[in-house]
BAZALO-403317 format. One record per residue: residue in three letters; z, x negated, y of N, C-alpha, C in turn. Coordinates in pm, whole numbers, plus 50000, padded with zeros to 5 digits. Layout:
ALAZXYZXYZXY...
***
This chain:
MET499644991549878499904998050003500004990950136SER499454993850244498614986850354500194987950396THR500544985250559501214980550631501094981550798LEU501784984650860501074986351033500414971351043PHE501194959850987501174951151027500434939350939ASP499444948050849498874934850743497594931850823THR496944923250789495694924650842494854932750783ILE493634934550828492404944550812490954936750835GLN489674941450759488914936150787487914946050873ILE487374944250941485804952251052485144943951025GLY484024950750891482724940950882482994926150836GLN482924912150904483604903650911484314895250989VAL485004906351071486224903951160487484903851088THR488204892651118489354900151073490684904751167VAL491344915951189492084917451244493254911951201LYS494684910351336495824908851252496494918951255ASN496354926651272497184943051258496564952851258ARG497474963751199496544973851195496774980251336VAL496684979351493497054985951595495354984451706MET495224994351708494184991851836493884997551971MET493744993052060493844994452231492725003052190SER492575012052218491955022052267490915021452396ALA489575024852416488945021452523489375034352686MET489665027952767490325037052879489445032553013ASP488875041753084488745034353209489765035853311LEU490175023353322490785020853435490605020853609GLY489295028153640489425030853773489255013953844PHE489515003453793489504988053811488484980053910THR486954987253869486044980653914485084991053986SER484294988354112483344998854142482294995454123ASP481584985554120480394976654088479894975153952GLY480744977453873480494972753687481214965453646SER481614957053727482244940353707483074940453664ILE483444926753618484784923453576485444914653652ASN486684926053711487854914153789488934910253779ASP489774898553838490994894153807492094905053768ARG491704916653793492544928853792492734934253656ILE491414932253635491144939853489491674933553372ILE490964915753403491614904553288493194906053313ASN493834906353395495204905353460495564917453311PHE495374926353360495864942053270495624939953109TYR494414936853071494254928352932494624922652898ARG495284909852948495864902452904497174902352868GLU498194911852947499164914452915499694924652791ARG498314931652755498344938252653497834931252498ALA497284917652532496764909252416498184903652409LYS499104895952495500144892452485500934901252405GLY501064919552456501974923652383501564921552218GLY500814923952156501074923352028500014925151926VAL499114933252028498414946151939497024934451904GLY496244942051767495634939151683493784932451751ILE493464941651791492334947351858491954954451952ILE491214951052092491344959652204489964965152195VAL489844976452261488284978152266488314984052450VAL487314976652525487104975852616486384986252645GLY486354993452822485505003052834485465019452819GLY484895028352860483475027152804482575017352971CYS481675012452879480895003552950479465013352907TYR478975011353044477455018153045476215009852996PRO475485015852952474215005652847472815006852934GLU473175017253057471725023453122472405026553244ALA471815027253381472455032053479472815046353483ASN472175056253432471725067853401472785071953336GLY473625062253262474555067353148476475064353234LYS476045060753322477605058753421478225075053418VAL479355078253410480075085753377481265088853465TRP481575077053564482065078453647482025067053704LYS482145062053880482435056553989482485041553898SER484045041453785484745029753768484195019453622ILE483045026953573482265024853463482265010853452ILE482595000953375481904989953316480764989553317GLY479684977653377478184977653347478124968953181LEU476754968053123476494964353032474664964253048ASP474554966453164473124969753144472054957053218LYS473274945753262472874935053386472694924353298ASP472164912253288472544897553220473964893153347GLU473784898753470474994890153561476084894853529PHE476354905653445477724906153400478244898853298ILE477834891253202477554885353108478914870353156PRO478914867553206479784859853322481374864353329GLY481444867753370482464881353402483244888953246LEU482164891153206483194897653051483444884352962LYS482764875053019483074860152898484714860152925ARG485074857653095486294854553100487284864253043LEU486894877653017487654888252976488044886252832THR487164882752747487124880152560487784866152603ASP487724855852667488094840852686489954846152687ALA490384852852790491524857052851492314865452703ILE491854870852653492264878752527492434873552415HIS491024866152357491364857552249492284843652256GLU493004841252351494404833752380495484836352291TYR495544851252294496444856552190496614860552021ASP495094850452022494674856951870494354872351893VAL493984880451934493804893251932491994899251967ARG491804903851869490294906751868489564916852023VAL488634916852012488094925252117486934930252104ALA486534942552134485514949352128484824957352217ALA483694959452275482904963952378482944982652325GLN483044989652390482395004352395481515005652448ILE480305012152393478815013052501479225029852509LEU479175034552603479305048652622477845051452750HIS477975063052677476205067952808476735084452769GLY476635085852917477155105352923476355113452913GLY474925107352903474135116352855473905129552964ARG473955139852971474525153653065476135152253129SER476775144053052478025144553139478205133053242ALA476995123953284476865115353382476285120653513SER477265127053626476555129253716475415122853832SER474615128553897474005118353988474945115854123PHE475945121054107477015118954206477025104354208PHE477295096154032477565082154079476215075954027THR475575082553968474095074653956472845075054015LYS472995092754091471575092054188470705093154132MET470735094453986469925103253898470105113353839GLN468975120153780469155132353705469885129453555PRO470595138253535470985129953391470045137553309VAL470075133053169469365129953025470335136452968SER469865144052875470485150052745468995156052628PRO469185159052470468535160552401467925173652436SER468545181552532468395199952567468565200752733PRO468095209152780468365210752870469465225052925LEU470735217352878471635220052845472715222252970THR473125223953072474135223253183475355221453125HIS475835208853184477655204253152478295217753220ARG479215218853196480465230553285480815223553403SER481075217853418481965209253523480445202553615ILE479645195553535478605191253588477825198753678LYS477175208053660476135221553690475295214353731GLN474445203953663473155198253679472545197153537GLU471325203153610470305203353401469845192753430PRO469915188953256469425177853295468175173853172HIS467735162053221466165159753149466185159753009VAL465315162852981465625165852816464495153852793LEU464825142652721464735131152645463425132652583THR462245123252644461055126152520461125115652405VAL460125116352314460635106752192460555098252238SER459705088552336459265075652389460835069952497GLU460955079452541462495078352601463815078952570ILE463535085452405465015079452325464205066152306LYS463555063852229463235049852184463945040752321THR463395042552421463925035952543465135033652550VAL466365043052501467665045452503467845038452399ILE467545036552302467895029552209467865015452238ASP466735011652316466364996252325467544991052442ASN468064999752505468814995352606470234995052544TYR470665001252432471925000252363471804988352281VAL470824985152276470684972652175471044961352274SER470164961252387470604951352496471764951352561ALA472554961352535473914960552651474394951452489THR474234958352353474794944352237475094935652261VAL473404931652271473454914552252474344909952426ARG474354915752531474774911952607476734912252534VAL476874922152465478464918452419478684909352371LYS477464904452266477634893452193477874882052232LYS476814880152355476864870952428478304868352533ALA479114875552557480194873552614481734869752586GLY480984871452384482154869752306483214876452285PHE482314893952285482934901252188483314900952065ASP484094904551962484134905751841483204917351773ALA483464924451844482524940651781482104948151938VAL481504958351852480854968851946481444979151884GLU481784992451988481915002151942481065012452018LEU480245016051958479415031451972480015044151999HIS480225050652120481035068452169479845073852086GLY480235079452016479725087751927480465103451921GLY481205103952026481955116552026482675123652164MET483405130252181484115136252332482685139952396GLY481555148552321480245149652415479755145152517TYR479525129952447478975121252571477645121552469LEU476695113252512474915115252465475095112952343ILE475505100652247475035102852071475565114452059ASN476795123352096477435132352048476425151052047GLN475715145052175474995156452225473985156852158PHE473705144252036472455145851982472925153751833LEU474105151151814474565151251682474895167951651SER475025175151803476075187251781475035203751812GLU474655206751717474655222951746474095226051875ALA475475223351959476435230452055475085223952169THR474515213052168473595209652243472725199952219ASN472465205252112471275199452070469975212152008LYS468925216852125468255225052031466855222952028ARG467285208951984465855206851996464495209651852ASP463495204051819462955212051745461965205051652ASP462155191751680461315180251627462185169451569ALA461835156651540462225149951444464015144751471TYR464595151051611465585148151661466605158251629GLY466225175151608466925181551595466515190151541GLY467435199851487467715209451363468705211551263SER467785200351150468805197051047469365185951091LEU471065186351011471885179951059470885162951027GLU470615159250935469465149750884468795141351022ASN468365154651059467465151851198468385150251329ARG469565156451369470485152151478471245142951447VAL471715140051358471955124551304471095113351371ARG469825115851333468735103451364468935094751519PHE469475101251568469665091551680470695082351667ALA471225085451626472765077951612472205065651471ARG471625073751395471455061451258470375052451304GLU469275055551378468215044751427469445036251550MET470085041351585470425030551694471625020751629ILE471925025551505472955014451451472035005451381LEU471195009251301469865003451234469374990051297ALA468984999151466468504986751530469374975851598VAL470924981851661471804972951677471914959451564LYS472044960151476472474954751330470724946951312GLU470124954851317468594941251288468154929551398THR468944936151510469004926151636470144913951666VAL471354921451638472184909151646473054906651507GLY472374912551388472934908351252473624918151219ARG473344919551062474414925750954475644924550945ASP476174911451033477734905451010478144912051154TYR477634914351243478424917951349478564931351365PRO480214931751332480784948451364480454956651427VAL480074971651374480054983551430480744994751425ILE481384997651522482575005651499481955019151559PHE481695032151503481445039451594482325050151574ARG482475054351724483605066051773483075082151723MET483685086851676483075101151657484465112851687SER483595126251724484645136951716484715141651546GLY486085142851522486215148251379485905162251417ASP485935171051513485955180351564485685184651695ASP484225191951749484135193051867484765201951937PHE485355207851849486045224551918485685229252040VAL484055233452006483975242852091482925250152065ALA482335256752101481415272152012479815264551926GLU479855264951858478415258351784478325242251771GLY479735237151825479645220051759479905219251622LEU480245207951591480435202251497482045206451409ARG481715206051285483195211751270483475198051139ILE484535198451084484715185951008483975183050863GLN483425195750842482495191450701481475185450750GLU480615186850851479295183650910479785170850939SER480985164251051481225155051017481635145350932LEU481695148150827482015143350700480605137950645GLU479765143250630478205139350605477545128550718ILE477915129150859477415123650949478265106150925ALA479555108450887480085094550832479675088150777LYS479175096450623478495091350486477385083250550ILE476165090150655474965086150682475275074050759LEU476275074550825475855064950949476695051750861GLU477625055350719478165041450652477175037150622GLN475895044150518475015036650467474085027950577ALA473995033850704473525026950821473885013250884GLY474915011950807475474997950834476804996150936ALA477525011351018478475010651060479805006050984ASP480434995651045481764991950972482924996350990ALA483485007451046484905012151067484245028251173PHE485405035351093484945051251226486075052551296ASN486335054951385487205061351509487255071051501VAL487915082251466488095092951474488815103451567SER488425108551671488845118851755488945131351787PRO489185138151831489245152751832488815159251986GLY487625169751967487355175652098486395167652154TRP486015177252283485395173952398485675180052534HIS485735169952590486745172552760486275185852795GLU484835190552763484855207952774485425215452726SER485805212752600486415221752527488365229852556LYS488145238652510489285246952574490285244452486THR490595235952377491275232452279492095219752387PRO493765218652421493735205152470493835195352377ILE493275183452437493605170752296494195156552377MET495145160252524495705146652588496765151752648LEU497065160552572498775164952678499985166852605MET501125166652658502115165352624502565176752525ALA501695188752516501995201052485501545200152349ILE500555188652299500195185852227501025181852114PRO501755186751982502445178451850501945165051842ARG502885151851825502705141751803501985141051694MET500565136451647500045133551493499255148051488ALA498875154851585498015168151538496595169151472TYR496405162051528494595159251516494555142351397VAL495845141651309495575128251228494735133051100PHE494325151751080494055153050928492325151250955LEU491955145051070490405148151113489945135351029SER490745122051078490405110251051490815109150855GLU491865114950820492595114650682490915121950614LYS490275132650656489315138450606488355127950598ILE487545121350708486945109150697486955099950648LYS488415094550599488925087450506488225089550378SER488935099150340488505101850224486965102850132GLN485975101550264484615098550221484055091150247VAL484265079650282483985068250334484855052150292LYS484195043050258484865031050167485245022350316VAL484665020550468484875013550574485975022150617PRO486955010150716488495012650782488085031250881VAL488635034250834488915048450977490195046251028ILE489775050551158490725053851285491405061851332ALA492575064551325493225073051360493715072651547SER493385082851549493725084551729494215095351787VAL494875101351921495415104052025496495110751986ARG497425110952064499045116852009499645111951971ILE499525095651939500085089551815501125076951905ASN502475079851973502925075152086503655066652030ASP503975067751916505485061051836504855051951767LEU505045041851715504595030951642505155035851481LYS506405041651466506795049551357505975055351285LEU505335067351355504365076251343502725067251283ALA502885058051374501695049651314502215042551184GLU503275042251162503735033951035503305041950912GLU503395053150972503675068850870502195069250831ILE501315071950894499935070950867499045064050805ILE499405049350820499195040550741499505043050592GLY500675042950619501545045150439501205053650347ASN500905068050471500065082750375498965078050373GLU498075066750356496735065350351495755077750413GLN496685085750576495815090550648494865081250735ALA494875070450769493345063750801494295048250788ASP493205040150801493095024750842493945021150914MET493805020051030494155018151197494685029951248VAL495585027551359495595035051469495365031451578SER494795040251657494005037751810495005043951924VAL496035033551976496645040652102496355039352247GLY496355043652357495755041552439496675037652555ARG497015055052595498315056952706499365049752675PRO500125048852473501485041252458501605023452571LEU500345020852562500055007552593499855005352797ILE499615015852800499775017252951501195018852973VAL501955023052940503215023452959503415015052955ASP503635006652799504814993052740503034985652655PRO503284972952764502364962052711502784958952585GLU503984958852615504694946852467504994956152303LEU504354973852359504964981252209504744973052094PRO503674967452061503604963851907504824952151901GLU504814945852011505884930851929506994935251938LYS507514947752058508424948652045509134963451892TYR507934963851899508004973151764508464965251661LYS507664955051618507804945151500509364939451474SER509474935351595510774926751562512294939251610ARG511824949051665512674960851607513524956151719ARG512794956251834513694959752009513384976952042LEU513914983151960513595000151988513785005852107GLU515334998552131515855005152270515154998652368ASP514054986852407513234982452496511554989952449ILE511644999952440510545007352406510565018652522ARG509155017652589508875027152700507855036052604THR508225048052607507405056652537506935067452603CYS505245065452578504445073752642504725090852642ILE504855095352738505005106452744503705121252769ALA502925112452755501095120852821501425130852933CYS501665122653012501955134253130500505132753262ASN499895124653194498745121553280498595116653413GLN499855116153478499755122053609499225105253632GLY499955093353623499385078853659497915077053620CYS497925082653512496415073353414495195085353475PHE495215097453380493855104853334494135111453493ASP494885114753548494835123353664494435118253812SER494825102553783494655097553897492705093153904LEU492255088853773491095088453777489995102253796LEU491125118453813489725126653856490595128053982ASN491005121054041491845117054174491085106754282PHE490065099254197489225088754246490315075154240LYS491085076754190492405063554228492615053454075PRO492765041654086493025034353978494155037453893VAL494135037753771495045039853677496345032753748SER497635042553651498875037353771499725043553606CYS500805041053618501405049453496502985049953557THR503035064553517504525073453623505975062853605TYR506685056053491507335050853428506705032253469ASN505895024153486505815016453470504925010153577ALA505965006353646505015004753777504084993653809LEU504244981253699503714972853714502064975553656ALA502054981653569500474986853498499534987753636GLY498024977653594497434977553690497714968953837HIS499024958053837499484954253951500254940653883GLU499684933853720500164928853655500184913753716ASP499534912253824498754896553836499924899054025GLU500124911254091500854912454200501894918054215TYR502824923654111504164921054110505104915454039LYS506124908254050506584897053924508074901253963ILE509094905353848510344908553868510754890353808VAL511434885153949511684868953918513124872653941MET513664858653880515794859553939515294857754114THR516574865854157516854856254240517884845754303ASN517554837954399518614823054460519544830454496LYS519984839254541520944847454656521334861854563PRO522274860854463522754873654393523694878554507LYS523254896154495523464906454612524804914854505LYS525744920454591526454933054563525664947054564VAL524734953354530524294964154520524894972854510VAL524754986554561524985001454522524035007954540VAL523655014254429522265028054434523255040854444VAL522915047754483523775060154522522805077254454GLY523265073554370521775088854245521535079854113GLY521155090354026521445082153926519895093053850GLY519515097653952517885102953899516845092053871PRO516065095053857515165085153802514435066253904GLY514365076153983514525067154134515675053254124GLY516495059754142518005052654129518245047354052MET517645051253887517815041253769517225031353720GLU516035032653825514685021553812515225011953914ALA515425018354023516005006954114517574998554055ALA518045002854006519434997253930518734985553791ARG517714992753735517234983853606516104968853695VAL515744971253756515244958953864515854947553871LEU516834958254033517904950854081519184940353959ALA518834948553840519824938853733519334926153656LEU517274930553634516984916953571517104908953670ARG517114911553825516724903353901518114890453932GLY518964895353864520474890653860521254894153947HIS521034905454007522284913754106523134919954036LYS524294921454126525414928154101525294945454142VAL525064949054012524894966754060525644978154000THR526124984754121526814997154067526225008954122LEU526155018354002525355029754048526305045054022TYR526095056254167527285061054192526315075354121GLU526915082454020525925095454019526955106754024ARG527065121054093528005131654109528215135754007SER526975138253881527035147653822527485141253691HIS527195146253540527895143553477526885140053353HIS525855136253447524805133453344523485124653436LEU522765115953361522175105353414520585115253413GLY519475112953531518465120153509517935126853613GLY518635131553706518615137553815517945148853787GLN516985157053860516395167453878515115170053744LEU514935154953714513945152153544514315161253461ARG516125160253453516695165653352516445181953289TYR515915186253401515295203053372513955207053324ALA512925190753388511705190953358511175189053213PHE512355183353156512005190053004512695194852901VAL513115208852970513675217252849512225225352884PRO511895230352954510765240152939509585235652764PRO509525247252711508825242752572507495233652584GLY507085224452493506085214652526506385203852650ARG507725202352675507815189252803508765181752683GLU509225182952590510165170952549509745157952581GLU508765151052584508455142352606508875133452699ILE509225141652796509655139552954510695130752945GLN511915134052876512865130352797513005117352765ASN511795108752707512065097252680511755088752852ILE511635089752944511855082353094513545079553076ILE513955094153065515565090953085516565084053015THR515915085652880516525075052768516275063752769TYR515025062252806515075044052819515605036852933LEU515525046053051516385041253169517505036653176GLU518175053153119519735049153062519725035552992ARG519355038952902519715025052767519425010352831GLN518185006752945518275000752982519544991953085ILE519854999353161520664999553288522224996753185THR522145001153100523325002353064523524987752963LYS522654984252920522464973852822522274958852915LEU522254962253049521834950653169523194954453249ARG524294959453197525704957853240525554964053399VAL524894978653430525214978753574526044986653520GLN527574990353658528194995053630528065009853683ILE528715015153618527775034153598528775042953638LYS529295046953732530335056253805529945070353822MET530075080253676529685093953692530915095953749GLU530255112253823531335122753835531545115453927LYS531515112654024531615101754177530665104554290GLU531005111854355530765116154465530605099954569ALA529355094654568529555080454710529605088354817ASP530425091454923530345093655056530435074755147SER530465076555228530225067455369531765055855361ARG532815066955339534115063755314534665050855184THR533425055155042533405048354928532565035754920LEU531735042555008530435027055023531225016555114GLN532195018955208532845010355266533575006455212GLU534215008055170535205005255010534784992854944GLU533634997654873532874989954801532394975554853ARG532054977255005531434963155097530354960255017PRO529144969555005527884959854927527164949155062ASP526094941254996525354936755074524274943755086ALA523864957355037522544962955006523054974054970VAL522434989454977522975004054972521175010354933ILE521395011854817520175024154815520515039154757VAL519595043554869520185058754853519285065654786ALA519265076154686518305081954564519075091154551THR519325103854652520275113654615519305123354586GLY518555124154585517445137454559517505145354634GLY517275160754577516735170654699518155184654625ASN517905191954646518995200554639517955214154665PRO517995228654548517615238254550517435247554705ILE516145249154714515705256854828516595268754786MET517275279354857517785293754853517095300854982LEU516615309554941516005315255063516865327055133ASN516695330855257517635337255344516825350255345LEU517125355055222516775373055250517905381755176PRO518115389755269518845401355199519195404155076GLY520345401455016520565405554877521065392354840ILE520525381754871520305369254832521855364854751SER523035365154764524285366354741524625374354590ALA523365385654535524125390954435524005387254321GLY524705388154248525155381154096523935381754037ASN522975388754032521925387753950520505374853988VAL521405371154088520415357654155520965348654131CYS519855339054096520505324354092519015311354071VAL519125303254047518505291654077517585289653964ALA516695278653968515955276653837516585264253741SER517525257153808518145247453776519685251653671ASP520035264953715520815267753626520415279553522VAL519645279153511518865290953376518195279153304LEU517715269053358517255254353227518595245853222GLU519325250553268520745241553189521705250453161GLY521215261053092521315276953019523345276453103LYS523315275653248524915283053302524555298853299VAL523645305153312524185314353355522995324153237PRO523415341453225522835351353129521565355453178VAL520495357053105519325360953136519005375953108GLY518345382453169518315397353156517145398953078LYS516735413553070515495412152975514105414753116GLU514145420853220513345420353320513335411553429VAL512445402753423513225386653514511915389453603VAL512275383253734511655383153873511515366353901ILE510795359553905510935343953916509965341654087ILE510755339054171510635337854273509895323554322GLY508255320554338508305310554343507235305654219GLY506045300554256504945298154142504575284554107GLY505285277754139504955261854167505405259854027THR505275242953989505615237053907507085242853829VAL507895242153923509575244753851509445263853830GLY508295274453896508585283453827507795286253730CYS506665281953719505885284853584506765276053468GLU507465264553507508175261553389509065266153356VAL510105273953455511145279453425510525296853332ALA509335301853413508665313753314508635311653189LEU508005300753143507925298353033509205298352915TYR510285287552962511575288052913512155301952862VAL511765309452988512715324852955511905332252841ALA510525327852850509745340452798509935335452621LYS509755321552608510205314752464511925321852424GLN512575324252473513865326152432513875338552325GLY513755338952215513705350152136512205349352076ALA511435340052099510065340252040510715333151897MET509605335851799509715333651613509515320151664ARG509945310551566510145300151528508535298051440PRO508355285051408507005280451384507215279151254ASP508375273551243508465274551041508465286951005VAL508995294751058509355309850987507975312351027ALA507145313651100505595319351169504795311451029CYS505275300250964503845297550872504135301350738PHE505765300350721506135311550586505695323850591LEU505695331650676505115347650691503725342950692LEU503235331550759501385337450730501245328650619LYS501765318650516501445318150374501745329850305HIS502925339250358502815347250239501875358150298ARG501425357250349500345372250415501095384550455VAL502355374950526503105389550594502545390850750LEU501915379650777501185380550926499815374350921ASP499295374551023498095370851003497955364451148ALA496775355251157497145344151233496965349051408ARG496385364851401496825367051568498165373051579ASP499025378551492500095379351488501695364251505VAL500935356051460501365347751448501865340251610ILE500375341251662500245335351826501235341651885GLU501255355351868502195363651933503285362851957TYR503765364751843505085360251780505975349651821THR504905338051839505545321851858505545321052001ALA504905324452089504455326652270505325331352284LYS506275341252278506465347752381508385354152295GLY509605360452315509975371452314509795383252358ASN511095389852404510635405952465510705409152582ARG510955396852650511225397652784509945398752895LYS510485410352967509185410553120509275400653205ILE509025392653233508775385253326507875382053425THR508155386353578507205380453664507015373253751ILE505955364053803506145352353892506005362354028LEU506395354154156506265361754272505495345454329GLU504395347554387503685332854445503235338354583MET503765334254705503135329654833501725325354846LYS501305317454767499835314154810499125321754668ARG497655314154692496545320454635496725322054472LYS497045308654477497345309154283498525299854255ILE499065301854181500385296054106499695284354021GLY500985272153993500985266553893500275251254005GLY500175254654161499445245354209499995229854192GLY501525229654158501995216054190501555202254055PHE500945210853972500555203453837499125194953849GLY499345182253775498005176453781496965183953729ILE495845177153746494255183453713494225188553565SER494645176153507494385176053365495385187853271THR496305192153375497505198553276497755216253299ARG497385220353475497635230553513496915236253365TRP495495236653367494845246753331495485251453140ILE496225244653111497075242952948498385254252992ILE498505251953159500325261253163499655274153181LEU498295274153299498395292653317498055297153161ASN496975285253084496915295452964497965298752896GLU499115291852887500295291452810501125301952895ILE501045308752977501725315153089500915332053036LYS499665327553030498825341353022499545344052843ASP499145334252728499815338252620500785345552581ALA502035339652664503015349652675503515358752750GLY502435366352810502455380352876503425379653018ILE503325367953046504065366253210502905370353296ARG503615378953375502395390653507502845378553620GLU501645376653666501555365653810500905378953927ILE501925378654076501615387054155501445376554304THR500265368154311500375364354447500055365854582GLU499605357854649500055361654838500615372954864VAL502035372154811502895381054885504395377654899LYS505075378054986505815379055118507115387055033VAL507905379254999509365387954950509885390755039ARG510985400055076511185408755200513295409255161GLU513225415955041514305419955006514785419154867LEU516015417654846516385415754696517865430454703VAL517285436254592518105446354571518915448054492ASN520745455354473521255451054359522105460954432LYS522195471654377523065482654449523245496654311PRO524515502054372524445513754214523245525754284GLY522545533354129521815541454070522715548954024LYS521875561154007521965571353935522115570353777ASN523335581053748524405578553617524615568353591GLY525385560553652526105549553636525365534953623HIS524195537753644522905524553639522965515853790THR522235503753763521995498553896520925494653909ASP520215500154039518725494854096518935485554133ALA518365472954047518235460054087517125458754079GLY516105448554145514825441854167514305435854292VAL513425436154357512955426154448511425435254517ILE512025436054655510625441154741509965431854797TYR508745434954789507665427554870506725430454893GLU506055426454978505335431255095503765419154997LYS502745429454987501615420554956499835435755042ASP499155427655116498025433755173498775444255267GLY500065440255315500745449855423501245463155369GLN501515459855273502035472155167503675467055114ARG504695476555125505995471655028505915476154902HIS506865469854823506875470854704507835467454610PHE507985473954504509415470554415508775470154321ILE510015457854287509585455354051511105452454085LYS511565462053928512865459753913513135447553793ALA514255441353820514855430853785516265428653771ASP516405423953633517815423253597518575411153574THR517235398453639517485386753653516875383053765VAL517065378453864515765370754004516225353753995ILE515235347053950514995334453956514755330154093ILE515175321254164514545314054266513875302554224ALA512855301754209512625282254214511465281654288VAL511625282154464510635278254546510995260854580GLY511285258254526511405239554570513035237954563TYR512445223254622513525214654675513475209854777SER514535207054902514585200354993515195187355021PRO514695177555122515915162155071517125166155122ASN518125158855012519115160155039519775145355109ASN519695145555236519965134355361521595135555444GLU522295139255332523385141755405524015127755437LEU523845118955307524465106255307523875095555402GLN522045099255436521715088855516522215091255627LYS522225103155668522755103455844524435099555833GLN525005096055735526355094455767526335078355751ILE525825070755715525615054755680524715049055754GLU523575055555838522425044255882522645032956003GLY522275026855942523025015256045524015006756000LYS525385008155858526545007255878526054994855779PHE525584995255702525324982055594524444971555649PRO524564961955603523464946155617521774951655584GLU521574958155461520604963355415520914978155382THR520244987455413520564998055376518865007955321TYR518395013455249517145021755151517435033755105PHE516455045155138516545055255087514845055255024ILE514855063654894513815064854847514025076354768GLY512705083954706512765096154694513115107454727ASP512945117154646513335129554694514265132054832CYS515455125254854516215124554949515605120455097VAL514085116855113513385114655175512095128055209LYS511895125055085510925135155142510195142554968VAL510755153154927510215158354752509105152254728ARG509155151654615507885143154578507735144454380THR506745134954349506665134854168507615122054130ALA508465119754022508795114653940508265100653960LEU506915099153943505835086753962505945081554113GLU506085087554219506715087254337508075076254332ALA508805085954285510285080954321510555070854253ILE510185067254084510205051454024510015045754060HIS508365045454137507535034354186508265025754298GLU508835036854349509315033554518510485019354470GLY511615029454364512925025354323512705011254259PHE511075007754206510904996854164510584984954298ASN509924989954381508994980354518510394977254581VAL511714987854629512484982854679513544974854619ALA513614974854475514734964454355514114950254463LEU512444950554402511874938354469512114931954559LYS512324940254668512604934154824514144927954832ILE515064933754770516404927254778516644915354744
***
């Protein structure tokens, strides 16, 4: 039986372990060339013990560029920079492959200044540009450009090439009936639809040599109407293995799919069954990917022979040393990826370079350095939220004497409420990591202790960092002090009972999350649902309904036109789908006027909310009213101590309410200054 840290052969290349770093756009280049920022990023991941790094995607021709920051392989002038990259990675006995990715209809003219191409004239739902249908001679040209790109890859010192044949990109567009409506030799039957990929592998092997490894990345299931299902993918894998593919990297779905493929709400290892199926039909190595954020899970996958390798991407952004830490059993030092997408995927969608919610060094490997100070100082950090804990961690690493005050009985601040709603449990990893680190670094932690001006003066610190967070906003409304009114944090902490008819005032991130939390109370447990489904007591539709919600009637009132505005681009649509599945009602563009809670007829209480919409007043009944309109900065301490100490810094929500990413990065940067 193989283990995670056994060597493995991909073609003629030996890889030192079974951990692959998947290709990811980093947003670090705008002209397709390799720069120092890219090299420094990958050098740290190579140093951290991964077996093979896949760089990319990289475009083989200009009209295949899917994003502004994709690496180029269409010109010889790129080779020297690529060689610098491979040399840096090879210093650590790590193999490196280049992923060639042609977007096809996914490549917008916004970046390429050209009409996209595809096997058929079907428009991508996001890009909304009808693609040019490739002729047979043009198909041959595209294949030639893939071959030329691979020649450059080999000259630049890459150990292998990965052809991206999944996720709805050009090769996948030929493979899938969802996008291939041709009636010639490249369309129709599966044999014809796989012809483009097969001819490409044969041409690459003929040009660069049979011994040069070709990894084929494929969608085990497209998760779109008329798309590939696993049975067709099995046949494709067998055909491409015969053509010369040396390994298969199996991933799920398309970016166009309505099935989530890279969010924290997806259970860990949810899509490993796809790689397991492919492995059962081919002899070459098979790589499992997506939502494998813990190498213990990777060990299980290898041990259970569900795959020969595992591919991880975002877990190596947050922790470049993940393989080495796991191998040496430094488990308490591992940062576990929470799949929030805030710093990585959402940043790219907003045309920003990749960062990470709780690794401020990601993308700044040569810019930021945590070095020991020559002048250790006594530093007091007020507030044990994520920003305060990160500041304390970095200060302690640098040799300062650190005391952290937290007025409550637990660390984590408002982030503690974020992991309570269903599907958000991964967020707890941030608190777990930071709490372990500051304890290990012997930060003096004073819990349930309010740090006021007098307390700080008694401490006589050289520097003070104030990270007191924010306070829930309470609306100034008639009836706000009634017994059936509470704030979202009290509900998420289980401090207050929740009635059957619930109105939530505020439809931002907190409002949506507390709505889902309340909706799930009383819902059927998944294991119960599986049991009843197995014994045909319920059908699939019943299972979805019973596990999505309990029996409460929940309404969100939001003053804006849409709810969920605070979520990232890649996350919001999933949250809205979950709200719909849970039967949560939303009423937008409203003004709440009054909260009512007074005796009615027959001993009942008339409790509810009066709101205004389109100039008319409405009443909605509510046993419980939850206020979730956000937070305001808790800046009381700032007013008391400003100017009273040699160095004073204010970070996080006590300055301006924002994200955990911003608070953690502020804590990191302030700790470097002191």
